[in-house]
DSSP file (Angstrom, degrees, kcal/mol; ACC not computed):
  #  RESIDUE AA STRUCTURE BP1 BP2  ACC     N-H-->O    O-->H-N    N-H-->O    O-->H-N    TCO  KAPPA ALPHA  PHI   PSI    X-CA   Y-CA   Z-CA
    1    1 A X              0   0    0      0, 0.0     2,-0.1     0, 0.0    30,-0.1   0.000 360.0 360.0 360.0 131.5   50.6   33.9  -80.6
    2    2 A X        -     0   0    0      1,-0.1     2,-0.2     2,-0.0    31,-0.1  -0.449 360.0-124.2 -73.8 145.1   49.3   35.9  -77.6
    3    3 A X    >   -     0   0    0     -2,-0.1     3,-1.7     1,-0.1    25,-0.1  -0.582  20.6-117.4 -83.6 150.6   50.4   35.0  -74.1
    4    4 A X  T 3  S+     0   0    0      1,-0.3    -1,-0.1    -2,-0.2    -2,-0.0   0.695 117.3  51.6 -60.3 -17.6   47.9   34.2  -71.5
    5    5 A X  T 3  S+     0   0    0     69,-0.0    21,-0.3    20,-0.0    -1,-0.3   0.467  80.2 126.1 -98.4  -0.3   49.0   37.3  -69.6
    6    6 A X    <   +     0   0    0     -3,-1.7     2,-0.2    19,-0.1    21,-0.2  -0.284  53.1  41.5 -57.9 139.4   48.7   39.7  -72.5
    7    7 A X  E    S-A   26   0A   0     19,-2.9    19,-2.4     2,-0.0     2,-0.4  -0.732  96.4 -39.0 121.7-169.7   46.6   42.7  -71.7
    8    8 A X  E     -A   25   0A   0     89,-0.4    89,-2.2    -2,-0.2     2,-0.4  -0.768  48.3-171.9-100.2 139.4   46.0   45.2  -68.9
    9    9 A X  E     -AB  24  96A   0     15,-2.8    15,-2.7    -2,-0.4     2,-0.5  -0.992  24.8-128.1-131.7 135.6   46.1   44.2  -65.2
   10   10 A X  E     -AB  23  95A   0     85,-3.1    85,-2.2    -2,-0.4     2,-0.4  -0.751  34.7-155.4 -81.0 125.4   45.2   46.2  -62.1
   11   11 A X  E     +AB  22  94A   0     11,-2.7    11,-1.1    -2,-0.5     2,-0.3  -0.838  19.8 168.6-112.5 140.9   48.2   45.8  -59.7
   12   12 A X  E     +AB  21  93A   0     81,-2.3    81,-2.5    -2,-0.4     2,-0.3  -0.970   5.0 175.1-151.8 134.6   48.3   46.2  -56.0
   13   13 A X  E     -AB  20  92A   0      7,-2.4     7,-3.3    -2,-0.3     2,-0.5  -0.984  18.5-146.6-135.6 148.1   50.9   45.4  -53.3
   14   14 A X  E     -AB  19  91A   0     77,-1.5     2,-0.7    -2,-0.3    77,-0.6  -0.951  14.0-179.9-121.6 113.9   50.8   46.0  -49.6
   15   15 A X  E >   -A   18   0A   0      3,-3.0     3,-2.1    -2,-0.5     2,-0.4  -0.845  65.4 -65.5-112.3  92.0   54.1   46.8  -47.9
   16   16 A X  T 3  S-     0   0    0     -2,-0.7    72,-0.0     1,-0.3     0, 0.0  -0.518 119.4 -12.4  65.5-122.0   53.3   47.4  -44.2
   17   17 A X  T 3  S+     0   0    0     -2,-0.4     2,-0.4    -3,-0.1    -1,-0.3   0.542 122.6  90.6 -85.4  -8.4   51.1   50.5  -44.1
   18   18 A X  E <   -A   15   0A   0     -3,-2.1    -3,-3.0     2,-0.0     2,-0.5  -0.754  60.3-157.1 -98.0 132.8   51.9   51.4  -47.7
   19   19 A X  E     -A   14   0A   0     -2,-0.4     2,-0.6    -5,-0.2    -5,-0.2  -0.922   4.1-156.9-106.7 131.2   49.9   50.3  -50.6
   20   20 A X  E     +A   13   0A   0     -7,-3.3    -7,-2.4    -2,-0.5     2,-0.2  -0.931  22.0 173.4-106.3 121.8   51.5   50.3  -54.1
   21   21 A X  E     +A   12   0A   0     -2,-0.6    19,-0.4    -9,-0.2     2,-0.3  -0.668  16.4 103.1-121.0 177.1   49.1   50.5  -56.9
   22   22 A X  E     -A   11   0A   0    -11,-1.1   -11,-2.7    -2,-0.2     2,-0.3  -0.966  58.4 -72.9 147.5-159.6   49.2   50.8  -60.7
   23   23 A X  E     -AC  10  38A   0     15,-2.2    15,-3.3    -2,-0.3     2,-0.4  -0.959  22.9-147.3-133.5 151.7   48.7   48.7  -63.7
   24   24 A X  E     -AC   9  37A   0    -15,-2.7   -15,-2.8    -2,-0.3     2,-0.4  -0.960  14.3-166.8-113.3 138.3   50.7   46.1  -65.5
   25   25 A X  E     -AC   8  36A   0     11,-2.5    11,-2.0    -2,-0.4     2,-0.3  -0.987   7.3-177.9-129.4 123.6   50.5   45.8  -69.3
   26   26 A X  E     +AC   7  35A   0    -19,-2.4   -19,-2.9    -2,-0.4     2,-0.3  -0.902   7.1 162.8-119.6 147.2   51.8   42.8  -71.2
   27   27 A X  E     - C   0  34A   0      7,-2.2     7,-3.2    -2,-0.3     2,-0.5  -0.963  33.6-114.0-152.7 166.9   52.0   42.0  -74.9
   28   28 A X  E     + C   0  33A   0     -2,-0.3     2,-0.4     5,-0.2     5,-0.2  -0.900  30.3 174.3-109.3 133.2   53.8   39.6  -77.2
   29   29 A X  E >  S- C   0  32A   0      3,-2.9     3,-2.1    -2,-0.5    -2,-0.0  -0.976  71.0 -14.7-140.3 124.1   56.3   40.8  -79.7
   30   30 A X  T 3  S-     0   0    0     -2,-0.4     3,-0.1     1,-0.3    -1,-0.1   0.861 129.1 -52.5  52.5  39.8   58.5   38.5  -81.9
   31   31 A X  T 3  S+     0   0    0      1,-0.2     2,-0.4   -30,-0.1    -1,-0.3   0.467 117.4 109.7  79.6   1.7   57.6   35.6  -79.7
   32   32 A X  E <   -C   29   0A   0     -3,-2.1    -3,-2.9    19,-0.0     2,-0.6  -0.869  67.6-127.3-111.4 145.1   58.6   37.3  -76.5
   33   33 A X  E     +C   28   0A   0     -2,-0.4    17,-0.3    17,-0.3     2,-0.3  -0.802  34.7 179.0 -88.3 125.3   56.4   38.6  -73.7
   34   34 A X  E     +C   27   0A   0     -7,-3.2    -7,-2.2    -2,-0.6     2,-0.3  -0.772   2.4 168.2-119.4 165.2   57.1   42.2  -72.9
   35   35 A X  E     -C   26   0A   0     12,-0.4    12,-2.7    -2,-0.3     2,-0.3  -0.995  22.3-144.3-167.7 170.1   55.5   44.6  -70.4
   36   36 A X  E     -CD  25  46A   0    -11,-2.0   -11,-2.5    -2,-0.3     2,-0.5  -0.980  17.9-132.6-139.5 151.6   55.4   47.8  -68.5
   37   37 A X  E     -CD  24  45A   0      8,-2.9     8,-2.3    -2,-0.3     2,-0.6  -0.918  22.9-155.6 -97.7 131.7   54.4   48.9  -65.0
   38   38 A X  E     -CD  23  44A   0    -15,-3.3   -15,-2.2    -2,-0.5     6,-0.2  -0.942   9.4-144.8-113.2 113.5   52.2   52.0  -65.2
   39   39 A X    >   -     0   0    0      4,-2.9     3,-2.5    -2,-0.6   -17,-0.2  -0.262  30.6-102.3 -70.3 161.0   52.3   54.1  -62.0
   40   40 A X  T 3  S+     0   0    0    -19,-0.4    -1,-0.1     1,-0.3   -18,-0.1   0.780 124.2  56.5 -55.8 -27.1   49.1   55.9  -60.9
   41   41 A X  T 3  S-     0   0    0      2,-0.1    -1,-0.3     1,-0.0    -2,-0.1   0.431 122.7-106.1 -86.1   2.8   50.6   59.2  -62.2
   42   42 A X  S <  S+     0   0    0     -3,-2.5    61,-0.3     1,-0.3     2,-0.1   0.312  72.7 140.7  94.7  -8.8   51.0   57.6  -65.7
   43   43 A X        -     0   0    0     -5,-0.1    -4,-2.9    59,-0.1     2,-0.4  -0.465  41.0-144.1 -68.2 139.2   54.8   57.1  -65.7
   44   44 A X  E     -D   38   0A   0     -6,-0.2     2,-0.4    -2,-0.1    -6,-0.2  -0.833  15.5-169.9-109.1 145.8   55.8   53.8  -67.3
   45   45 A X  E     -D   37   0A   0     -8,-2.3    -8,-2.9    -2,-0.4    60,-0.0  -0.993  28.2-120.2-129.9 122.3   58.7   51.5  -66.3
   46   46 A X  E     -D   36   0A   0     -2,-0.4    16,-0.8   -10,-0.2     2,-0.3  -0.308  24.0-128.8 -60.8 143.7   59.6   48.6  -68.5
   47   47 A X  E     -E   61   0A   0    -12,-2.7   -12,-0.4    14,-0.1     2,-0.3  -0.709  23.9-149.7 -88.2 146.5   59.4   45.1  -67.0
   48   48 A X  E     +E   60   0A   0     12,-2.2    12,-2.8    -2,-0.3   -14,-0.0  -0.868  65.0  10.2-118.5 152.3   62.5   42.9  -67.4
   49   49 A X  E    S-     0   0A   0     -2,-0.3     2,-0.4    10,-0.2    -1,-0.2   0.884  73.2-170.9  53.0  48.7   62.9   39.2  -67.6
   50   50 A X  E     +     0   0A   0    -17,-0.3     2,-0.4    -3,-0.2   -17,-0.3  -0.596   9.9 174.6 -74.2 123.1   59.2   38.4  -68.1
   51   51 A X  E     -E   58   0A   0      7,-3.0     7,-2.3    -2,-0.4     2,-0.5  -0.997  21.3-173.8-134.6 132.0   58.7   34.7  -67.9
   52   52 A X  E     +E   57   0A   0     -2,-0.4     2,-0.5     5,-0.2     5,-0.2  -0.980  10.9 174.4-122.0 116.1   55.5   32.6  -68.0
   53   53 A X  E >   -E   56   0A   0      3,-2.9     3,-2.1    -2,-0.5     2,-0.4  -0.900  65.9 -54.4-126.2  99.6   56.2   28.9  -67.3
   54   54 A X  T 3  S-     0   0    0     -2,-0.5    20,-0.0     1,-0.3     0, 0.0  -0.581 122.4 -21.4  65.5-122.5   53.0   26.9  -67.0
   55   55 A X  T 3  S+     0   0    0     -2,-0.4    19,-3.5    -3,-0.1     2,-0.4   0.389 118.6  99.6 -97.0   2.4   51.1   28.8  -64.3
   56   56 A X  E <   -EF  53  73A   0     -3,-2.1    -3,-2.9    17,-0.2     2,-0.4  -0.752  51.5-172.2 -94.5 136.4   54.1   30.4  -62.8
   57   57 A X  E     +EF  52  72A   0     15,-2.3    15,-2.7    -2,-0.4     2,-0.3  -0.960   7.5 171.8-126.3 143.2   54.9   34.0  -63.7
   58   58 A X  E     +EF  51  71A   0     -7,-2.3    -7,-3.0    -2,-0.4     2,-0.3  -0.993   6.8 149.8-148.5 149.0   57.9   36.2  -62.9
   59   59 A X  E     - F   0  70A   0     11,-1.9    11,-3.0    -2,-0.3     2,-0.4  -0.965  33.0-119.4-167.1 163.2   59.2   39.6  -64.0
   60   60 A X  E     -EF  48  69A   0    -12,-2.8   -12,-2.2    -2,-0.3     2,-0.5  -0.898   7.6-155.6-115.6 144.4   61.3   42.5  -62.6
   61   61 A X  E     -EF  47  68A   0      7,-2.3     7,-2.6    -2,-0.4     2,-0.5  -0.979  20.9-142.6-114.8 116.4   60.3   46.1  -62.1
   62   62 A X  E     + F   0  67A   0    -16,-0.8     5,-0.2    -2,-0.5     2,-0.2  -0.673  30.9 165.0 -84.4 125.3   63.4   48.3  -62.2
   63   63 A X  E >   - F   0  66A   0      3,-3.0     3,-1.6    -2,-0.5   -18,-0.0  -0.701  53.7 -86.8-129.3-177.9   63.3   51.2  -59.6
   64   64 A X  T 3  S+     0   0    0      1,-0.3     3,-0.1    -2,-0.2    -2,-0.0   0.736 126.7  47.1 -65.3 -23.2   65.7   53.7  -58.1
   65   65 A X  T 3  S-     0   0    0      1,-0.4     2,-0.3     3,-0.0    -1,-0.3   0.243 126.4 -83.8-102.4  12.7   66.7   51.2  -55.3
   66   66 A X  E <   -F   63   0A   0     -3,-1.6    -3,-3.0     2,-0.1     2,-0.5  -0.782  66.8 -37.5 119.7-166.1   67.2   48.2  -57.7
   67   67 A X  E     -F   62   0A   0     -2,-0.3     2,-0.6    -5,-0.2    -5,-0.2  -0.869  42.6-147.1-105.0 125.5   65.0   45.6  -59.3
   68   68 A X  E     -F   61   0A   0     -7,-2.6    -7,-2.3    -2,-0.5     2,-0.8  -0.819  15.6-150.1 -85.2 122.9   62.1   44.1  -57.5
   69   69 A X  E     -F   60   0A   0     -2,-0.6    15,-0.5    15,-0.3     2,-0.4  -0.859  12.3-159.2 -98.3 109.6   61.8   40.5  -58.8
   70   70 A X  E     -F   59   0A   0    -11,-3.0   -11,-1.9    -2,-0.8     2,-0.4  -0.756   9.9-175.4 -93.5 132.1   58.1   39.5  -58.6
   71   71 A X  E     +FG  58  82A   0     11,-2.3    11,-2.0    -2,-0.4     2,-0.3  -0.977  20.7 133.9-123.6 139.2   57.2   35.8  -58.6
   72   72 A X  E     -FG  57  81A   0    -15,-2.7   -15,-2.3    -2,-0.4     2,-0.4  -0.920  46.1 -95.9-164.1-170.3   53.6   34.6  -58.7
   73   73 A X  E     -FG  56  80A   0      7,-2.5     7,-1.7    -2,-0.3     2,-0.6  -0.980  23.6-139.4-127.8 135.5   51.0   32.2  -60.0
   74   74 A X  E     + G   0  79A   0    -19,-3.5     2,-0.4    -2,-0.4     5,-0.2  -0.856  23.9 172.9 -95.0 124.4   48.5   32.9  -62.8
   75   75 A X  E >   - G   0  78A   0      3,-3.4     3,-1.3    -2,-0.6     2,-0.4  -0.860  59.5 -67.1-132.8  98.0   45.0   31.5  -62.1
   76   76 A X  T 3  S-     0   0    0     -2,-0.4    -1,-0.0     1,-0.3     0, 0.0  -0.440 120.5  -5.1  63.0-115.7   42.5   32.6  -64.7
   77   77 A X  T 3  S+     0   0    0     -2,-0.4    19,-2.6    -3,-0.1     2,-0.4   0.108 126.0  72.8 -97.8  19.4   42.0   36.3  -64.5
   78   78 A X  E <   -GH  75  95A   0     -3,-1.3    -3,-3.4    17,-0.2     2,-0.4  -0.993  51.9-171.7-140.4 140.5   44.2   36.8  -61.4
   79   79 A X  E     +GH  74  94A   0     15,-2.9    15,-2.9    -2,-0.4     2,-0.3  -0.981  16.0 168.3-123.8 142.5   47.9   36.7  -60.6
   80   80 A X  E     +GH  73  93A   0     -7,-1.7    -7,-2.5    -2,-0.4     2,-0.3  -0.993  13.6 111.8-152.5 155.1   49.3   36.8  -57.1
   81   81 A X  E     -GH  72  92A   0     11,-2.2    11,-2.5    -2,-0.3     2,-0.3  -0.877  48.5 -82.3 179.5-148.6   52.6   36.2  -55.4
   82   82 A X  E     -GH  71  91A   0    -11,-2.0   -11,-2.3     9,-0.3     2,-0.3  -0.933  19.2-164.4-142.4 163.0   55.4   38.0  -53.5
   83   83 A X  E     - H   0  90A   0      7,-1.8     7,-3.7    -2,-0.3     2,-0.4  -0.971  23.4-122.2-144.0 157.7   58.5   40.1  -54.0
   84   84 A X  E     - H   0  89A   0    -15,-0.5   -15,-0.3    -2,-0.3     5,-0.2  -0.821  21.9-175.9-105.0 138.4   61.3   41.0  -51.6
   85   85 A X        -     0   0    0      3,-3.1   -17,-0.0    -2,-0.4     5,-0.0  -0.533  50.6 -86.9-109.2-174.9   62.5   44.4  -50.5
   86   86 A X  S    S+     0   0    0     -2,-0.2     3,-0.1     1,-0.2    -2,-0.0   0.847 126.1  27.3 -61.3 -33.2   65.4   45.2  -48.3
   87   87 A X  S    S+     0   0    0      1,-0.2     2,-0.3     0, 0.0    -1,-0.2   0.561 123.5   2.5-111.8  -9.5   63.2   44.8  -45.2
   88   88 A X        -     0   0    0      2,-0.0    -3,-3.1   -73,-0.0     2,-0.5  -0.989  65.1 -97.4-165.1 169.5   60.4   42.5  -46.0
   89   89 A X  E     - H   0  84A   0     -2,-0.3     2,-0.5    -5,-0.2    -5,-0.2  -0.899  41.3-153.9 -97.4 128.9   58.5   40.1  -48.3
   90   90 A X  E     - H   0  83A   0     -7,-3.7    -7,-1.8    -2,-0.5     2,-0.2  -0.911   5.0-140.4-112.5 123.3   55.6   41.9  -50.0
   91   91 A X  E     -BH  14  82A   0    -77,-0.6   -77,-1.5    -2,-0.5     2,-0.3  -0.558  25.6-177.7 -77.0 146.1   52.5   40.2  -51.2
   92   92 A X  E     -BH  13  81A   0    -11,-2.5   -11,-2.2   -79,-0.2     2,-0.3  -0.958  11.5-171.1-139.2 158.7   51.1   41.4  -54.5
   93   93 A X  E     -BH  12  80A   0    -81,-2.5   -81,-2.3    -2,-0.3     2,-0.4  -0.990   5.1-163.6-146.7 153.4   48.1   40.7  -56.8
   94   94 A X  E     -BH  11  79A   0    -15,-2.9   -15,-2.9    -2,-0.3     2,-0.5  -0.998   5.4-162.2-138.1 133.9   47.0   41.7  -60.2
   95   95 A X  E     -BH  10  78A   0    -85,-2.2   -85,-3.1    -2,-0.4   -17,-0.2  -0.966  32.8-107.8-119.4 129.6   43.5   41.3  -61.6
   96   96 A X  E     -B    9   0A   0    -19,-2.6   -87,-0.3    -2,-0.5     2,-0.2  -0.344  49.0-166.4 -56.7 125.3   42.9   41.4  -65.4
   97   97 A X        -     0   0    0    -89,-2.2   -89,-0.4     1,-0.2     3,-0.1  -0.620  18.2-103.9-114.5 171.2   41.2   44.8  -65.9
   98   98 A X  S    S-     0   0    0      1,-0.2    -1,-0.2    -2,-0.2    21,-0.2   0.208  74.6 -27.9 -73.1-158.6   39.3   46.5  -68.6
   99   99 A X        -     0   0    0     20,-0.3     2,-0.4    19,-0.1    -1,-0.2  -0.244  65.5-139.6 -58.8 140.0   40.6   49.2  -70.9
  100  100 A X        -     0   0    0     -3,-0.1    -1,-0.1     2,-0.1   -77,-0.0  -0.806  13.2-155.9-103.4 144.0   43.4   51.2  -69.4
  101  101 A X        +     0   0    0     -2,-0.4     2,-0.1     2,-0.0    -1,-0.1   0.284  60.2 119.5 -95.8   9.5   43.8   55.0  -69.8
  102  102 A X  S    S-     0   0    0      1,-0.1    -2,-0.1   -64,-0.0   -59,-0.1  -0.408  72.2-100.8 -75.0 150.6   47.5   54.6  -69.2
  103  103 A X        -     0   0    0    -61,-0.3    -1,-0.1     1,-0.1     3,-0.1  -0.300  37.8-106.3 -68.2 155.3   49.9   55.7  -71.8
  104  104 A X        -     0   0    0      1,-0.1    -1,-0.1   -60,-0.0   -60,-0.1  -0.374  47.1 -85.6 -73.7 159.2   51.6   53.2  -74.1
  105  105 A X        -     0   0    0      9,-0.1     2,-0.1     1,-0.1    -1,-0.1  -0.368  51.5-101.2 -64.9 147.1   55.3   52.4  -73.5
  106  106 A X        -     0   0    0      1,-0.1    -1,-0.1    -3,-0.1     2,-0.1  -0.465  40.1-112.4 -69.5 139.3   57.7   54.7  -75.2
  107  107 A X        -     0   0    0     -2,-0.1     2,-0.3     5,-0.1     5,-0.2  -0.427  25.5-125.3 -71.5 147.2   59.1   53.3  -78.4
  108  108 A X        -     0   0    0      3,-0.8     5,-0.1     1,-0.1    -1,-0.1  -0.686   9.6-134.7 -87.8 144.2   62.8   52.5  -78.5
  109  109 A X  S    S+     0   0    0     -2,-0.3     3,-0.3     1,-0.2    -1,-0.1   0.821 106.2  44.4 -69.8 -28.9   64.9   54.1  -81.2
  110  110 A X  S    S+     0   0    0      1,-0.3     2,-0.4    -3,-0.0    -1,-0.2   0.904 130.5  18.5 -81.2 -42.9   66.6   50.8  -81.9
  111  111 A X  S    S-     0   0    0      2,-0.0    -3,-0.8     0, 0.0    -1,-0.3  -0.831  82.4-141.4-130.6  92.4   63.6   48.5  -81.8
  112  112 A X        -     0   0    0     -2,-0.4     2,-0.6    -3,-0.3    -3,-0.1  -0.296  15.2-145.7 -55.8 133.6   60.3   50.3  -82.2
  113  113 A X        -     0   0    0     -8,-0.1    -1,-0.1    -5,-0.1     3,-0.1  -0.905  10.9-134.4-105.1 118.4   57.7   48.8  -79.9
  114  114 A X        -     0   0    0     -2,-0.6     2,-0.3     1,-0.1    -9,-0.1  -0.370  31.2 -99.0 -67.5 151.2   54.2   48.8  -81.2
  115  115 A X        -     0   0    0    -11,-0.1    -1,-0.1     1,-0.1     3,-0.1  -0.560  42.4-118.3 -68.1 126.6   51.4   49.9  -78.9
  116  116 A X        -     0   0    0     -2,-0.3    -1,-0.1     1,-0.1   -89,-0.1  -0.360  37.6 -95.9 -65.9 148.4   49.8   46.8  -77.4
  117  117 A X        -     0   0    0      1,-0.1     2,-0.1     2,-0.0    -1,-0.1  -0.364  38.5-113.9 -65.8 142.7   46.1   46.5  -78.3
  118  118 A X              0   0    0      1,-0.1   -19,-0.1    -3,-0.1    -1,-0.1  -0.482 360.0 360.0 -71.5 146.2   43.7   47.8  -75.7
  119  119 A X              0   0    0    -21,-0.2   -20,-0.3    -2,-0.1    -1,-0.1   0.349 360.0 360.0-120.8 360.0   41.5   45.2  -74.1
């Protein structure tokens, strides 16, 4: 069964003067929601602890300074919420987008990950 967040999302967060952009891609595998963050340069970072509980969504993006834990609300074709950095609370939003030209997540040698369908 597909999750309501499955598909490609245009992602944007504003941290002071800095804008963080990219795409989020979610899919369902073996009953679990999985995902990746796709940076503007095409690099992918797996999302961790993806949870959709009613209209509430949460997931982590692992980076060089630790994991940003994003919490938000899903409303139709839009998600928005916040995450905390060392110095501030950062608002973010994601809007369901059309087909993405971003690369698929790399398959794991232990558990091959199928490429999620393009939307």
